[in-house]
Kinemage of the C-alpha trace (Angstrom):
@kinemage 1
@onewidth
@group {chain A} dominant
@subgroup {mainchain}
@vectorlist {calphas} color= white
{ca met a 1} P -0.140 -0.009 0.258
{ca arg a 2} L 2.882 2.329 0.832
{ca ser a 3} L 4.247 1.992 -3.013
{ca arg a 4} L 0.830 2.854 -4.061
{ca leu a 5} L 0.328 5.984 -2.121
{ca thr a 6} L 2.300 9.181 -3.064
{ca val a 7} L 3.219 11.520 -0.223
{ca gln a 8} L 0.773 13.812 -1.046
{ca ala a 9} L -1.956 10.834 -0.993
{ca trp a 10} L -0.364 9.409 2.801
{ca gln a 11} L -0.899 13.316 3.806
{ca asn a 12} L -4.231 13.626 2.561
{ca leu a 13} L -5.304 10.428 4.386
{ca val a 14} L -3.739 11.523 7.405
{ca leu a 15} L -5.186 15.056 7.667
{ca ser a 16} L -8.465 13.716 6.364
{ca met a 17} L -8.468 11.267 9.501
{ca met a 18} L -7.765 14.315 11.745
{ca gly a 19} L -10.442 16.018 9.996
{ca val a 20} L -13.056 13.101 11.040
{ca val a 21} L -11.793 13.281 14.415
{ca val a 22} L -12.221 17.105 14.774
{ca leu a 23} L -15.756 16.976 12.864
{ca ala a 24} L -17.160 14.574 15.226
{ca gly a 25} L -15.303 16.137 18.364
{ca ala a 26} L -16.775 19.343 17.504
{ca val a 27} L -20.324 17.680 17.023
{ca ala a 28} L -20.587 16.107 20.094
{ca gly a 29} L -18.688 19.075 21.873
{ca thr a 30} L -21.315 21.166 20.569
{ca ala a 31} L -24.072 19.161 21.754
{ca leu a 32} L -22.750 19.144 25.026
{ca leu a 33} L -22.373 22.793 25.170
{ca asn a 34} L -25.839 23.071 24.126
{ca arg a 35} L -26.886 21.130 26.553
{ca thr a 36} L -24.760 22.347 29.622
{ca asp a 37} L -26.271 25.631 28.649
{ca his a 38} L -29.814 24.319 28.718
{ca val a 39} L -29.227 22.731 31.914
{ca ala a 40} L -27.697 25.501 33.239
{ca gln a 41} L -30.686 27.862 32.016
{ca glu a 42} L -33.049 25.588 33.632
{ca leu a 43} L -31.234 25.702 36.973
{ca thr a 44} L -30.497 29.386 37.198
{ca gly a 45} L -33.476 30.649 34.939
{ca gly a 46} L -36.244 28.076 36.068
{ca ile a 47} L -35.721 25.739 39.227
{ca gln a 48} L -33.686 28.350 41.396
{ca pro a 49} L -36.149 31.275 40.991
{ca ala a 50} L -39.208 28.816 41.346
{ca arg a 51} L -37.745 27.923 44.583
{ca ile a 52} L -37.784 31.625 45.659
{ca ala a 53} L -41.272 32.108 44.353
{ca ala a 54} L -42.348 29.235 46.530
{ca tyr a 55} L -41.304 30.295 49.659
{ca gln a 56} L -42.832 33.673 48.991
{ca leu a 57} L -46.049 31.830 48.179
{ca gln a 58} L -45.834 30.468 51.710
{ca ala a 59} L -45.124 33.367 53.120
{ca ala a 60} L -48.011 34.850 51.435
{ca leu a 61} L -50.140 32.306 53.043
{ca arg a 62} L -48.752 32.666 56.434
{ca asp a 63} L -49.047 36.681 56.533
{ca gln a 64} L -52.695 35.834 55.708
{ca glu a 65} L -53.133 33.327 58.412
{ca thr a 66} L -51.293 36.023 60.773
{ca ala a 67} L -53.768 38.351 60.252
{ca leu a 68} L -56.556 36.672 60.410
{ca arg a 69} L -56.145 35.439 63.949
{ca gly a 70} L -55.199 39.234 64.619
{ca tyr a 71} L -58.029 40.555 63.208
{ca ala a 72} L -60.315 37.987 65.017
{ca ile a 73} L -58.832 38.982 68.360
{ca ala a 74} L -58.511 42.898 68.076
{ca ala a 75} L -62.021 43.222 65.675
{ca asp a 76} L -59.485 45.979 63.988
{ca glu a 77} L -60.081 46.674 60.469
{ca gln a 78} L -56.653 47.536 59.984
{ca phe a 79} L -55.562 43.770 60.631
{ca leu a 80} L -57.303 42.814 57.474
{ca glu a 81} L -54.950 44.853 55.075
{ca pro a 82} L -52.277 42.038 55.579
{ca tyr a 83} L -54.564 39.403 54.543
{ca phe a 84} L -55.444 41.066 51.192
{ca gln a 85} L -52.034 41.967 50.572
{ca gly a 86} L -50.817 38.297 51.265
{ca gln a 87} L -53.470 37.164 48.654
{ca glu a 88} L -52.195 39.521 45.770
{ca ala a 89} L -48.631 38.016 46.651
{ca glu a 90} L -49.747 34.471 46.708
{ca arg a 91} L -51.319 35.119 43.279
{ca val a 92} L -47.831 36.551 42.000
{ca ala a 93} L -45.616 34.141 43.412
{ca ala a 94} L -48.019 31.201 42.173
{ca ala a 95} L -47.508 32.787 38.630
{ca gln a 96} L -43.355 32.723 39.348
{ca val a 97} L -43.515 29.098 40.407
{ca arg a 98} L -45.708 27.939 37.595
{ca asp a 99} L -43.647 29.836 35.185
{ca gly a 100} L -40.358 28.190 36.706
{ca ile a 101} L -41.269 24.844 36.999
{ca gly a 102} L -42.150 24.293 33.523
{ca asp a 103} L -43.637 21.157 32.352
{ca arg a 104} L -42.907 18.780 35.425
{ca gln a 105} L -45.898 17.249 35.926
{ca asn a 106} L -45.349 16.447 40.209
{ca leu a 107} L -44.464 20.205 40.787
{ca ile a 108} L -47.380 21.263 38.830
{ca ala a 109} L -49.543 19.239 41.126
{ca asp a 110} L -47.935 20.278 44.100
{ca leu a 111} L -49.040 23.772 43.588
{ca asp a 112} L -52.570 22.895 42.389
{ca ala a 113} L -52.746 21.204 45.490
{ca ile a 114} L -51.787 24.151 47.440
{ca glu a 115} L -53.677 26.515 45.611
{ca arg a 116} L -56.479 24.295 45.806
{ca ala a 117} L -56.356 24.060 49.706
{ca ala a 118} L -55.530 27.481 50.076
{ca ala a 119} L -58.865 28.584 48.497
{ca ser a 120} L -60.383 25.717 50.574
{ca trp a 121} L -59.279 27.565 54.016
{ca arg a 122} L -60.398 30.960 52.808
{ca lys a 123} L -63.437 29.691 51.687
{ca asn a 124} L -64.469 27.383 54.747
{ca tyr a 125} L -62.759 29.446 57.493
{ca ala a 126} L -61.157 32.751 56.803
{ca asp a 127} L -64.004 34.359 54.888
{ca pro a 128} L -66.786 33.039 57.331
{ca leu a 129} L -64.673 34.378 60.358
{ca ile a 130} L -63.828 37.585 58.750
{ca ala a 131} L -67.915 37.951 58.287
{ca ser a 132} L -68.624 36.752 61.798
{ca val a 133} L -66.579 39.485 63.414
{ca thr a 134} L -68.130 42.679 64.062
{ca pro a 135} L -65.350 45.885 63.748
{ca gly a 136} L -65.055 47.729 66.787
{ca ser a 137} L -66.505 44.504 68.963
{ca pro a 138} L -63.932 42.233 69.980
{ca gln a 139} L -64.972 39.193 71.307
{ca val a 140} L -63.622 35.485 72.016
{ca pro a 141} L -63.464 33.111 68.766
{ca asp a 142} L -65.113 29.973 69.145
{ca pro a 143} L -63.002 27.336 69.675
{ca ala a 144} L -64.211 24.794 67.807
{ca thr a 145} L -63.878 27.072 64.787
{ca thr a 146} L -60.516 27.958 65.454
{ca asp a 147} L -59.613 24.137 65.589
{ca arg a 148} L -60.859 23.621 62.249
{ca gly a 149} L -59.125 26.686 60.526
{ca lys a 150} L -55.914 25.419 62.625
{ca ala a 151} L -56.249 21.636 60.876
{ca glu a 152} L -56.722 23.316 57.809
{ca phe a 153} L -53.572 25.175 57.798
{ca asp a 154} L -51.768 22.269 59.029
{ca ala a 155} L -52.801 20.307 56.262
{ca leu a 156} L -51.807 23.272 54.034
{ca arg a 157} L -48.097 23.351 55.629
{ca ala a 158} L -48.000 19.940 54.770
{ca leu a 159} L -48.138 20.715 50.938
{ca phe a 160} L -45.555 23.418 51.667
{ca asp a 161} L -43.066 21.085 52.774
{ca arg a 162} L -44.055 18.703 50.139
{ca gln a 163} L -43.588 21.792 47.584
{ca asn a 164} L -40.458 22.172 48.895
{ca ala a 165} L -39.105 19.052 48.773
{ca gly a 166} L -40.103 18.134 45.316
{ca leu a 167} L -38.599 21.849 43.902
{ca ser a 168} L -35.168 20.792 46.112
{ca ala a 169} L -35.180 17.158 44.270
{ca ala a 170} L -35.731 19.079 40.996
{ca arg a 171} L -32.672 21.292 41.646
{ca gln a 172} L -30.740 18.494 42.528
{ca glu a 173} L -31.771 16.366 39.487
{ca ala a 174} L -30.645 19.522 37.322
{ca val a 175} L -27.652 19.874 39.328
{ca asp a 176} L -26.529 16.254 38.534
{ca glu a 177} L -27.216 16.478 34.892
{ca leu a 178} L -25.165 19.538 34.766
{ca ala a 179} L -22.341 18.103 36.382
{ca thr a 180} L -22.723 15.043 34.194
{ca thr a 181} L -22.521 17.110 30.867
{ca gln a 182} L -19.618 18.640 32.027
{ca ala a 183} L -17.769 15.628 32.610
{ca trp a 184} L -18.879 14.422 29.619
{ca arg a 185} L -18.002 17.789 27.503
{ca asp a 186} L -14.398 17.436 29.477
{ca arg a 187} L -13.888 13.758 28.472
{ca val a 188} L -14.946 14.609 24.385
{ca leu a 189} L -12.472 17.687 24.768
{ca ile a 190} L -9.695 15.465 26.320
{ca gly a 191} L -10.460 13.110 23.673
{ca ile a 192} L -10.008 15.433 21.076
{ca val a 193} L -6.610 16.568 22.470
{ca ala a 194} L -5.673 12.740 22.900
{ca ala a 195} L -6.799 12.109 19.082
{ca phe a 196} L -4.586 15.361 18.011
{ca phe a 197} L -1.473 13.836 19.515
{ca val a 198} L -2.241 10.260 18.320
{ca ala a 199} L -2.876 11.704 14.668
{ca ala a 200} L 0.542 13.457 15.389
{ca ile a 201} L 2.209 10.422 16.153
{ca ile a 202} L 0.770 8.535 13.334
{ca leu a 203} L 1.685 11.011 10.848
{ca ala a 204} L 5.004 11.467 12.266
{ca val a 205} L 5.590 7.528 11.708
{ca leu a 206} L 4.203 7.570 8.405
{ca val a 207} L 6.371 10.308 7.475
{ca arg a 208} L 9.422 8.605 9.045
{ca gly a 209} L 8.788 5.461 7.044
{ca ala a 210} L 6.955 6.459 3.965
{ca val a 211} L 8.946 9.829 3.359
{ca thr a 212} L 12.021 10.151 5.434
{ca arg a 213} L 13.761 6.932 5.215
{ca pro a 214} L 13.118 6.715 1.679
{ca leu a 215} L 14.628 10.331 1.322
{ca ala a 216} L 17.654 9.483 3.192
{ca ala a 217} L 18.297 6.324 1.695
{ca leu a 218} L 18.101 8.224 -1.935
{ca ala a 219} L 20.475 10.924 -0.608
{ca ala a 220} L 22.534 8.544 0.692
{ca ala a 221} L 23.027 6.511 -2.415
{ca cys a 222} L 23.530 10.148 -4.524
{ca arg a 223} L 26.197 11.186 -2.092
{ca arg a 224} L 28.166 7.767 -2.271
{ca ile a 225} L 27.586 8.395 -6.337
{ca thr a 226} L 29.103 11.887 -6.040
{ca glu a 227} L 32.044 10.593 -4.016
{ca gly a 228} L 32.805 8.305 -7.067
{ca ser a 229} L 30.568 5.202 -6.464
{ca phe a 230} L 28.997 5.057 -10.140
{ca asp a 231} L 28.097 2.047 -10.134
{ca glu a 232} L 26.232 1.847 -7.509
{ca lys a 233} L 22.417 1.263 -8.266
{ca ile a 234} L 20.051 3.370 -6.681
{ca ala a 235} L 17.302 1.193 -4.807
{ca val a 236} L 13.444 2.300 -5.956
{ca arg a 237} L 11.368 2.276 -3.075
{ca gly a 238} L 9.064 4.385 -0.496
{ca pro a 239} L 5.740 6.392 -2.217
{ca arg a 240} L 4.666 6.375 -5.980
{ca asp a 241} L 6.380 10.051 -6.400
{ca ile a 242} L 9.807 9.192 -4.330
{ca gln a 243} L 10.045 5.969 -6.398
{ca ser a 244} L 9.358 8.304 -9.611
{ca ile a 245} L 12.177 10.635 -8.408
{ca ala a 246} L 14.537 7.695 -7.737
{ca ala a 247} L 13.790 6.161 -10.945
{ca asp a 248} L 14.759 9.382 -12.487
{ca val a 249} L 18.089 9.682 -10.728
{ca glu a 250} L 18.533 6.249 -11.450
{ca asp a 251} L 18.279 6.890 -14.998
{ca met a 252} L 20.647 10.046 -14.462
{ca arg a 253} L 23.104 8.041 -12.842
{ca gln a 254} L 23.075 5.205 -15.886
{ca arg a 255} L 23.287 8.681 -18.294
{ca ile a 256} L 26.448 9.740 -16.247
{ca val a 257} L 28.264 6.271 -16.435
{ca asp a 258} L 27.703 5.981 -20.122
{ca glu a 259} L 28.882 9.612 -20.448
{ca leu a 260} L 32.040 8.729 -18.572
{ca glu a 261} L 32.432 5.798 -20.386
{ca ser a 262} L 32.805 7.910 -23.940
{ca ala a 263} L 34.595 10.667 -21.887
{ca arg a 264} L 37.230 8.225 -20.800
{ca ala a 265} L 37.049 7.154 -24.683
{ca ala a 266} L 37.443 10.419 -25.880
{ca arg a 267} L 40.166 11.130 -23.539
{ca ala a 268} L 42.053 8.392 -24.373
{ca gln a 269} L 41.952 9.752 -27.958
{ca leu a 270} L 42.845 13.067 -26.870
{ca ala a 271} L 45.715 11.588 -25.203
{ca asp a 272} L 46.824 10.264 -28.320
{ca gln a 273} L 46.111 13.766 -30.138
{ca ala a 274} L 48.139 15.382 -27.629
{ca leu a 275} L 51.056 13.236 -28.280
{ca glu a 276} L 50.587 13.844 -31.909
{ca leu a 277} L 50.243 17.819 -31.074
{ca gln a 278} L 53.509 17.322 -29.148
{ca arg a 279} L 54.958 15.888 -32.255
{ca ser a 280} L 53.761 18.332 -34.501
{ca asn a 281} L 54.883 21.253 -32.378
{ca ala a 282} L 58.171 19.778 -32.566
{ca glu a 283} L 58.441 19.844 -36.065
{ca leu a 284} L 57.228 23.527 -36.213
{ca glu a 285} L 59.970 24.391 -33.916
{ca gln a 286} L 62.128 22.940 -36.349
{ca phe a 287} L 60.703 24.482 -38.845
{ca ala a 288} L 60.944 27.757 -36.903
{ca tyr a 289} L 64.741 27.095 -36.880
{ca val a 290} L 65.375 26.279 -40.156
{ca ala a 291} L 63.339 29.370 -41.378
{ca ser a 292} L 65.510 31.772 -39.142
{ca his a 293} L 68.773 30.097 -39.946
{ca asp a 294} L 68.875 27.699 -42.906
{ca leu a 295} L 66.340 29.808 -45.161
{ca gln a 296} L 67.688 33.528 -44.252
{ca glu a 297} L 71.232 32.683 -44.403
{ca pro a 298} L 70.694 31.961 -48.721
{ca leu a 299} L 68.524 34.971 -49.191
{ca arg a 300} L 71.318 36.959 -47.335
{ca lys a 301} L 73.945 35.354 -50.089
{ca val a 302} L 71.781 36.154 -52.787
{ca ala a 303} L 71.378 39.841 -51.616
{ca ser a 304} L 74.903 39.968 -51.023
{ca phe a 305} L 75.941 38.767 -54.366
{ca cys a 306} L 73.339 40.862 -56.449
{ca gln a 307} L 74.808 43.952 -54.671
{ca leu a 308} L 78.393 42.679 -55.451
{ca leu a 309} L 77.419 42.228 -59.270
{ca glu a 310} L 75.815 45.695 -59.332
{ca lys a 311} L 78.946 47.121 -57.503
{ca arg a 312} L 81.741 45.469 -59.641
{ca tyr a 313} L 79.978 44.869 -63.098
{ca gly a 314} L 77.427 48.139 -63.123
{ca asp a 315} L 79.545 50.243 -65.663
{ca lys a 316} L 79.266 46.805 -67.809
{ca leu a 317} L 75.604 46.394 -67.296
{ca asp a 318} L 72.808 48.230 -69.341
{ca glu a 319} L 69.907 49.741 -67.762
{ca arg a 320} L 67.566 47.064 -67.801
{ca gly a 321} L 70.770 44.575 -66.386
{ca thr a 322} L 70.651 46.905 -63.487
{ca glu a 323} L 66.867 46.931 -62.883
{ca tyr a 324} L 66.995 43.266 -62.944
{ca ile a 325} L 69.688 43.117 -60.181
{ca arg a 326} L 67.968 45.568 -58.080
{ca phe a 327} L 64.466 43.566 -58.345
{ca ala a 328} L 66.847 40.301 -56.902
{ca val a 329} L 68.097 42.837 -54.184
{ca asp a 330} L 64.572 43.927 -53.351
{ca gly a 331} L 62.804 40.627 -53.746
{ca ala a 332} L 65.073 39.036 -51.377
{ca lys a 333} L 65.118 41.848 -48.902
{ca arg a 334} L 61.427 41.743 -48.614
{ca met a 335} L 61.404 37.900 -48.266
{ca gln a 336} L 63.695 38.142 -45.414
{ca val a 337} L 61.237 40.671 -43.847
{ca leu a 338} L 58.457 38.383 -44.876
{ca ile a 339} L 60.146 35.184 -42.795
{ca asn a 340} L 60.958 37.288 -39.880
{ca asp a 341} L 57.205 38.641 -39.621
{ca leu a 342} L 55.964 35.010 -40.002
{ca leu a 343} L 58.492 33.784 -37.185
{ca thr a 344} L 57.549 36.706 -34.782
{ca phe a 345} L 53.651 35.702 -35.470
{ca ser a 346} L 54.165 31.970 -35.087
{ca arg a 347} L 56.347 32.920 -32.094
{ca val a 348} L 53.452 34.724 -30.031
{ca gly a 349} L 52.999 33.090 -26.568
{ca arg a 350} L 54.954 30.198 -27.820
{ca leu a 351} L 58.776 30.901 -27.267
{ca his a 352} L 60.458 32.516 -24.281
{ca ser a 353} L 56.824 34.046 -23.131
{ca val a 354} L 56.557 36.028 -19.940
{ca gln a 355} L 53.970 36.538 -17.644
{ca ala a 356} L 54.190 39.816 -15.291
{ca asp a 357} L 52.719 42.858 -14.039
{ca val a 358} L 52.830 45.183 -17.329
{ca asp a 359} L 52.579 48.975 -16.675
{ca leu a 360} L 51.033 49.521 -20.172
{ca gly a 361} L 51.871 53.355 -20.054
{ca ser a 362} L 55.497 52.221 -19.899
{ca val a 363} L 55.470 49.738 -22.912
{ca leu a 364} L 53.644 52.578 -24.740
{ca asp a 365} L 56.806 54.794 -24.154
{ca ser a 366} L 58.532 52.013 -25.498
{ca ala a 367} L 56.632 51.717 -28.587
{ca ile a 368} L 56.556 55.358 -28.932
{ca asp a 369} L 60.223 55.696 -28.613
{ca asn a 370} L 60.901 52.939 -31.174
{ca leu a 371} L 58.616 54.626 -33.596
{ca ser a 372} L 60.104 58.261 -33.043
{ca thr a 373} L 62.035 58.560 -36.517
{ca ser a 374} L 58.950 57.788 -38.503
{ca ile a 375} L 56.940 60.284 -36.422
{ca glu a 376} L 59.304 62.543 -36.631
{ca glu a 377} L 59.447 62.697 -40.129
{ca ser a 378} L 55.789 62.664 -40.681
{ca gly a 379} L 55.066 64.972 -37.768
{ca ala a 380} L 52.542 62.689 -36.215
{ca glu a 381} L 51.268 63.459 -32.720
{ca val a 382} L 50.455 60.734 -30.238
{ca val a 383} L 47.612 62.154 -27.650
{ca arg a 384} L 46.684 60.276 -24.664
{ca thr a 385} L 43.127 60.812 -23.229
{ca gly a 386} L 40.632 58.944 -20.484
{ca glu a 387} L 42.253 57.038 -17.784
{ca pro a 388} L 45.367 56.496 -17.116
{ca leu a 389} L 46.730 53.556 -18.483
{ca pro a 390} L 46.418 50.543 -16.173
{ca thr a 391} L 49.072 47.541 -14.945
{ca val a 392} L 47.977 44.227 -16.103
{ca gln a 393} L 49.540 40.836 -16.358
{ca gly a 394} L 51.118 39.960 -19.659
{ca asp a 395} L 54.265 39.660 -21.781
{ca pro a 396} L 55.800 43.469 -21.894
{ca thr a 397} L 57.661 42.519 -25.286
{ca leu a 398} L 54.303 41.524 -26.829
{ca leu a 399} L 52.320 44.328 -25.612
{ca thr a 400} L 55.097 46.638 -26.559
{ca met a 401} L 54.661 45.080 -30.377
{ca leu a 402} L 50.970 45.532 -30.260
{ca trp a 403} L 51.034 49.468 -29.563
{ca gln a 404} L 53.596 49.729 -32.123
{ca asn a 405} L 51.842 48.032 -34.743
{ca leu a 406} L 48.883 49.711 -34.197
{ca ile a 407} L 50.554 53.386 -33.985
{ca gly a 408} L 52.973 52.500 -36.893
{ca asn a 409} L 49.819 51.884 -38.802
{ca ala a 410} L 48.615 55.065 -38.082
{ca val a 411} L 51.425 56.791 -38.892
{ca lys a 412} L 51.620 54.544 -42.186
{ca phe a 413} L 48.312 55.064 -43.447
{ca arg a 414} L 48.095 58.965 -43.252
{ca lys a 415} L 46.260 61.547 -45.422
{ca pro a 416} L 48.580 63.169 -47.605
{ca asp a 417} L 47.568 66.629 -46.749
{ca ala a 418} L 47.453 66.019 -43.148
{ca ala a 419} L 49.933 65.609 -40.096
{ca pro a 420} L 48.839 61.975 -38.535
{ca arg a 421} L 47.109 62.628 -35.137
{ca val a 422} L 46.883 59.260 -32.384
{ca val a 423} L 44.608 59.499 -29.786
{ca ile a 424} L 44.815 56.843 -27.380
{ca asp a 425} L 42.000 56.173 -24.749
{ca cys a 426} L 41.168 54.312 -22.139
{ca ala a 427} L 38.312 53.080 -19.661
{ca ser a 428} L 37.776 50.625 -17.440
{ca ser a 429} L 34.585 48.414 -17.317
{ca pro a 430} L 31.397 49.249 -15.137
{ca ala a 431} L 31.948 45.970 -13.037
{ca ala a 432} L 35.118 47.122 -12.152
{ca glu a 433} L 34.330 50.347 -10.470
{ca glu a 434} L 32.223 48.349 -7.925
{ca asp a 435} L 34.262 47.760 -4.705
{ca asp a 436} L 32.415 43.999 -4.134
{ca ala a 437} L 32.032 43.303 -8.201
{ca pro a 438} L 34.888 41.169 -9.738
{ca ala a 439} L 36.976 43.545 -11.964
{ca gly a 440} L 36.183 43.412 -15.525
{ca pro a 441} L 38.652 44.202 -18.680
{ca trp a 442} L 40.032 47.208 -19.921
{ca thr a 443} L 38.937 48.520 -23.101
{ca phe a 444} L 41.356 50.296 -25.152
{ca thr a 445} L 40.978 53.095 -28.001
{ca val a 446} L 43.319 53.921 -30.824
{ca thr a 447} L 42.110 56.594 -33.033
{ca asp a 448} L 43.890 58.067 -36.049
{ca asn a 449} L 42.940 60.920 -38.972
{ca gly a 450} L 44.212 58.703 -41.501
{ca ile a 451} L 42.862 56.908 -44.837
{ca gly a 452} L 40.463 54.852 -42.891
{ca ile a 453} L 39.120 51.078 -43.744
{ca pro a 454} L 35.918 50.775 -45.548
{ca asp a 455} L 33.284 48.265 -43.317
{ca glu a 456} L 33.628 45.509 -45.977
{ca phe a 457} L 37.024 45.202 -44.968
{ca ala a 458} L 36.591 45.782 -40.918
{ca glu a 459} L 37.403 41.748 -40.659
{ca lys a 460} L 39.536 40.930 -43.454
{ca val a 461} L 42.745 43.207 -42.133
{ca phe a 462} L 43.052 41.070 -39.389
{ca val a 463} L 43.817 37.614 -41.512
{ca ile a 464} L 47.125 37.075 -41.962
{ca phe a 465} L 48.692 38.299 -45.272
{ca gln a 466} L 45.535 40.474 -46.404
{ca arg a 467} L 46.336 43.737 -47.913
{ca leu a 468} L 44.293 46.350 -49.037
{ca his a 469} L 46.749 48.223 -50.992
{ca gly a 470} L 49.783 47.516 -53.369
{ca arg a 471} L 53.236 47.458 -52.197
{ca asp a 472} L 53.996 50.347 -54.348
{ca ala a 473} L 51.828 52.588 -52.385
{ca tyr a 474} L 52.244 51.484 -48.844
{ca thr a 475} L 54.844 48.944 -47.632
{ca gly a 476} L 54.417 46.039 -45.073
{ca thr a 477} L 53.703 42.234 -45.550
{ca gly a 478} L 49.985 42.007 -44.138
{ca ile a 479} L 51.041 40.570 -41.011
{ca gly a 480} L 50.866 43.331 -38.664
{ca leu a 481} L 46.945 43.447 -37.687
{ca ala a 482} L 47.009 39.649 -37.716
{ca leu a 483} L 49.601 39.987 -35.140
{ca cys a 484} L 47.968 42.412 -33.168
{ca arg a 485} L 44.934 40.067 -32.782
{ca lys a 486} L 46.745 37.244 -31.945
{ca ile a 487} L 48.533 39.323 -29.220
{ca val a 488} L 45.181 40.499 -27.475
{ca glu a 489} L 43.680 36.914 -27.866
{ca tyr a 490} L 46.723 35.337 -26.258
{ca his a 491} L 46.026 37.829 -23.317
{ca gly a 492} L 42.435 37.288 -22.985
{ca gly a 493} L 40.483 40.079 -25.149
{ca ser a 494} L 39.511 40.761 -28.069
{ca ile a 495} L 39.853 43.529 -31.162
{ca trp a 496} L 37.558 45.215 -33.496
{ca ile a 497} L 37.275 48.155 -35.848
{ca asp a 498} L 34.855 50.569 -34.518
{ca thr a 499} L 33.192 51.016 -38.083
{ca ala a 500} L 30.686 53.997 -36.576
{ca tyr a 501} L 33.833 56.404 -36.845
{ca thr a 502} L 34.298 57.838 -40.054
{ca asp a 503} L 36.895 60.360 -39.928
{ca gly a 504} L 39.783 57.888 -40.081
{ca thr a 505} L 40.533 54.408 -38.556
{ca arg a 506} L 39.654 53.470 -34.975
{ca phe a 507} L 40.773 50.155 -32.958
{ca arg a 508} L 39.391 48.894 -29.984
{ca phe a 509} L 40.784 46.015 -27.948
{ca thr a 510} L 40.312 44.847 -24.338
{ca ile a 511} L 42.615 42.911 -22.050
{ca pro a 512} L 41.380 41.938 -18.454
{ca thr a 513} L 43.199 42.614 -15.246
{ca ala a 514} L 43.842 38.794 -15.087
{ca val a 515} L 44.587 36.527 -18.066
{ca asp a 516} L 42.490 33.997 -18.537
{ca glu a 517} L 44.771 31.039 -18.263
{ca pro a 518} L 42.571 28.514 -20.277
{ca val a 519} L 42.497 30.888 -23.243
{ca ala a 520} L 46.726 31.576 -22.895
{ca ala a 521} L 47.022 27.777 -22.697
{ca glu a 522} L 45.201 27.177 -25.901
{ca leu a 523} L 46.827 29.913 -27.924
{ca glu a 524} L 50.358 28.408 -26.448
{ca gly a 525} L 48.940 24.854 -27.977
{ca ser a 526} L 47.687 26.481 -31.176
{ca thr a 527} L 49.975 26.311 -34.532
{ca val a 528} L 50.509 28.615 -37.195
């Protein structure tokens, strides 16, 4: 049954049982409370006032008897006033008694008997005695008449005692019923409280057995799996919804196991690829060595001997021969420059790389100093704006090459009729301005007033060997901006051209305050 019900079903079942107990207790308690109120109302609003009224009725009759005896002795009409007042008080008290006793037939019979006896006493004794007395003429009452009246009133007193006994019995019966009802009410309330405690205990036991233990077992299994026991199968038990969760977790575990197997296989494959990559890098290192030594040596010989030919046999060569030798020398020199630039590009982040705190202001000064000759010849102006250049982690040599290439391009690709103006700007990211926020990348801007780059070539210029102009117009190998992008990406940033600026060229690039090690590692393992 536990496995067929869900946790919500168990909760609804226990709450329904508690609701039934509460409802039954509420109904029984309400009935007992109503009965208690009814009995208390009968006692305080009926029987007790009826007893008081019965004493008043008996007192009124006694007042009548006393007034009658006084009148019979003194023959003074003033003694009759309490007699008539007693009759009025008798009627009022009798009405109150009748209202208080309700439908209790024995008490009604006692009251009727008293009223009949009182009426008979007045008819047979009091009224004839009053009629026989002459006001103002006292006389001794007839003993026989007096004895007859006394006997009748003694019978009335016996009725008083019976009425009082009946009212006392009725009162005691009401008190006993009230006590019994209150006792049952207390029992019901105690039963409701006990039922709550029992239901709470049952609910706790059910939750522990049906919910807590299965969930604890599931959590323990999950912890063991997270610790590395991936082969442990999760047991499916408990309520239906917990079984569903356990089944889903088991499916997830199986999926993780499958993925781990795939990852192990892929890792083995990656290990093989890493070995192959190491072999390839070694070959590239050998290629770089060959390119820097074995290839450049023949080029230097070609250039040197061509220059010697021009120097020694220049007067024997015609104009075309001299031009051919000049072409050969120029081609050899350009080939040397191209090889050197290609080696520089391939070595970014690979050979002799240094990671240190670099003051970008200092490396910018070094780059400007390296370009001092071309800056003076062109009359260029280099201006710094914005925030001071920060200190970042990186390779000072590569960052110097970055500034040198960007400023050198601004000076090279200038307008014929205007002196070059290069504006360097620096701004921190919004996150870096907050004390508790992680430091974000710095954004740098290099703006010039040169010939500009069309929008359609904004990405092409960062591709190696891509040139927008012929060698006869602007010198170069087409590697400079590709080298800039590789240096920026090696330091964990990015570089692009702001195409919204139309008065020249504006380069933007970012460098984080700390180098992203995975990015740097990836770039270190990259190949040309």
